N, C-alpha and C positions, 0 to 999 in steps of 0.2 A: 805556731805551726805544728804543735803536737797533735797526734791522733790517738784517740782512746783505743784501748785494747782490752778485750775480755779473755781471761784465762782462768780455768778452774772455777767458773761461775762468778768471778770477781772482775769488776771493771776498773781499770787503771787509767789515769790521765795520759800516760805515755808509755812507750816501750821501755824507756829508761827507768820509769818508776816500777814497772813490772820486773825488770831485771834486778833492780835493787832489792825488791821484796824477796825475790828468790835467793839472793845473796844473804840477806838478813835471816831468812828461815834456816839456811844452812849454818850460819853462825850461832843461831839459837840452839839448833840440834847438837852442835859441837860444844855447847856450854860457854861460849865466849860472851854471849849476851843473853838476857832473859826478859820475860814480860813484853814481848813484841806485840805492839798494837798498831793498827792502821787508822788513818783518818780521825785523829784525835782533835776534838774541838776545844778551843780556848776562847773565852770571852775577853775581848779587849776593851770594849765600852758597852755599858748596858743600854737597853732601849730607852728612849726619851719619851715621856708622856706629857700631854697637855695638863697643866696643874688644875685647870677648871673642869675639864671633862674626863680626865683619866685616859683619854684615847691615845694610843701610841702614834706619835708623829715622826719618830725616827726609829728604825729597827736597830738591834744591837750590832756592833761590829765584832766579827769573830775571825779567828785564824784557824784553819784546819791543817794540822800537821800531817804530812804524808805518813810518818812513822814516829813512834815513841818506844823506847826500850831502856833497859838498864845495862850499863857497861861499866865494869870495874866499880860497882856500887853506886854509880851516879846515873841520874836520869838524862837521857839524850833525846832531844827533839830534833827530827831530821826532815829536811825538805829536799826533794829531788828537783833540781832546777836546770832548765835549759836556757832560760832567759829571765832576768830579774825585772819585773815590771815595777813601775812607780808604786802601785798599790801594795805589792809584796814587800818592797823596801820599807814602806811606812808601817806595815803590820809587823815586820821583823823588829823595827825599832820599838814599837809598842809592846811586843812580847818581852823584850829586855826590860823596859821601863815598868810594865805592869806586873810581870810574873818573874822577873829576874832570870829569864831563860834566853840563852844565846842559841839560835837555831843553827844546827850543823847543815851546811849546804853540800849536796853531793852532785 
């Protein structure tokens, strides 16, 4: 039920995500966090190709994090969640298994 919002030329998936981005920008300016990035893509499974033709038969599975930043010397991967879909839960588990990253949900 989220509605996209555009602010400062950037489109966000929800008002909650926009508000969190504003908070994180303030924290970055204050020096609490550093290296703030938006929409960081992680590959969870590579594309699958037909061994005979080399044609892609399954696209890769990716997770796109809302935010990534450094806090207290550690990388934080953050997702602004209103509702946890089954797809998101599966990708969250794959992020931990494949990349050793626990997603911080806000």
